[in-house]
C-alpha positions as CSV (number, residue, x, y, z in Angstrom):
1,X,118.8,110.3,163.6
2,X,119.4,106.8,162.4
3,X,116.7,104.8,160.7
4,X,116.7,102.0,163.3
5,X,115.5,104.3,166.2
6,X,111.9,103.1,166.0
7,X,112.9,99.5,165.4
8,X,115.1,98.8,168.4
9,X,112.4,97.3,170.6
10,X,110.5,95.6,167.8
11,X,110.5,92.2,169.4
12,X,109.4,93.6,172.8
13,X,106.5,95.9,171.8
14,X,104.2,94.0,174.2
15,X,106.7,94.3,177.0
16,X,108.2,97.7,176.3
17,X,107.2,99.0,179.7
18,X,109.1,96.2,181.4
19,X,112.4,96.8,179.6
20,X,115.4,97.2,181.9
21,X,117.0,99.6,179.4
22,X,115.8,101.8,176.6
23,X,116.6,102.8,173.1
24,X,118.6,105.8,174.2
25,X,120.8,103.6,176.4
26,X,121.6,101.3,173.5
27,X,122.1,104.2,171.0
28,X,124.4,106.0,173.5
29,X,126.5,102.8,173.8
30,X,126.6,102.3,170.0
31,X,127.8,105.9,169.5
32,X,130.9,105.2,171.5
33,X,132.3,102.9,168.7
34,X,134.1,104.5,165.9
35,X,135.6,103.3,162.6
36,X,139.2,104.3,163.2
37,X,139.6,105.7,159.7
38,X,136.5,107.9,159.9
39,X,135.8,110.5,162.6
40,X,132.1,109.5,162.9
41,X,130.6,106.8,165.2
42,X,129.2,103.7,163.6
43,X,125.6,104.6,164.6
44,X,125.7,107.9,162.7
45,X,127.5,106.3,159.8
46,X,124.5,103.9,159.4
47,X,126.5,100.8,160.0
48,X,123.9,99.5,162.4
49,X,121.1,97.8,160.4
50,X,119.0,96.2,163.2
51,X,118.8,95.9,166.9
52,X,116.5,93.5,168.7
53,X,116.0,93.0,172.4
54,X,115.2,89.4,173.2
55,X,113.6,88.5,176.5
56,X,114.4,92.0,177.9
57,X,118.1,91.1,178.4
58,X,119.7,89.9,175.2
59,X,120.6,92.4,172.5
60,X,121.0,91.1,168.9
61,X,122.6,93.5,166.4
62,X,123.0,93.2,162.7
63,X,125.6,95.6,161.4
64,X,127.8,96.1,158.4
65,X,131.0,97.9,157.4
66,X,131.7,100.7,154.9
67,X,133.5,98.1,152.8
68,X,133.8,94.3,153.1
69,X,137.6,94.6,153.1
70,X,137.7,97.0,156.1
71,X,140.9,96.4,158.1
72,X,138.9,96.2,161.4
73,X,136.3,93.8,160.1
74,X,137.3,91.1,162.7
75,X,137.6,93.5,165.6
76,X,134.6,95.8,165.2
77,X,131.9,93.3,166.3
78,X,133.8,92.8,169.5
79,X,133.9,96.5,170.1
80,X,130.2,96.8,169.6
81,X,129.5,93.9,171.9
82,X,131.8,95.4,174.6
83,X,130.1,98.8,174.3
84,X,126.5,97.4,174.5
85,X,127.4,95.2,177.4
86,X,128.1,98.4,179.4
87,X,124.3,99.2,179.4
88,X,122.8,98.3,182.7
89,X,120.4,95.3,182.3
90,X,122.0,93.9,179.2
91,X,123.1,90.3,179.9
92,X,124.2,89.1,176.5
93,X,125.0,90.7,173.1
94,X,125.1,88.9,169.7
95,X,126.6,90.9,166.8
96,X,126.2,89.6,163.3
97,X,128.1,91.1,160.4
98,X,126.0,91.4,157.2
99,X,126.7,92.8,153.8
100,X,123.3,92.7,152.3
101,X,122.2,95.4,151.7
102,X,125.7,96.8,151.0
103,X,126.4,100.0,152.9
104,X,126.4,103.3,151.0
105,X,126.5,107.0,151.9
106,X,122.8,107.4,151.9
107,X,122.7,105.5,155.2
108,X,124.6,108.2,157.0
109,X,122.8,110.6,159.3
110,X,122.7,114.3,158.7
111,X,125.2,114.7,161.6
112,X,127.6,112.3,159.9
113,X,127.3,114.2,156.6
114,X,128.0,117.5,158.3
115,X,131.0,116.1,160.2
116,X,132.5,114.7,156.9
117,X,131.5,117.8,154.8
118,X,129.5,115.5,152.5
119,X,126.8,117.9,151.3
């Protein structure tokens, strides 16, 4: 389980019962995006730092890459936006690439570690 699970609806705690979509919907969408060089989705890799839902329709995502020089750095935010827009009720998606804090292996889920034999 990724560390952002409990933070996804942080800006909508007062309106959580009115959300048109839920955490699981967003996580499922995020888990469809893979780093093409690593056989683990970006969610389990820990590349998603923060997800906020604004006004119950806009999703703002802060994410990173395993390395700043990643060959798909320009394309991946678009992949994330496209995936999240498939969630019913999402009207707009803003993806911001951040490198602070830098990604490291401690951000990977147990599932990712098992898949990559990193124990």
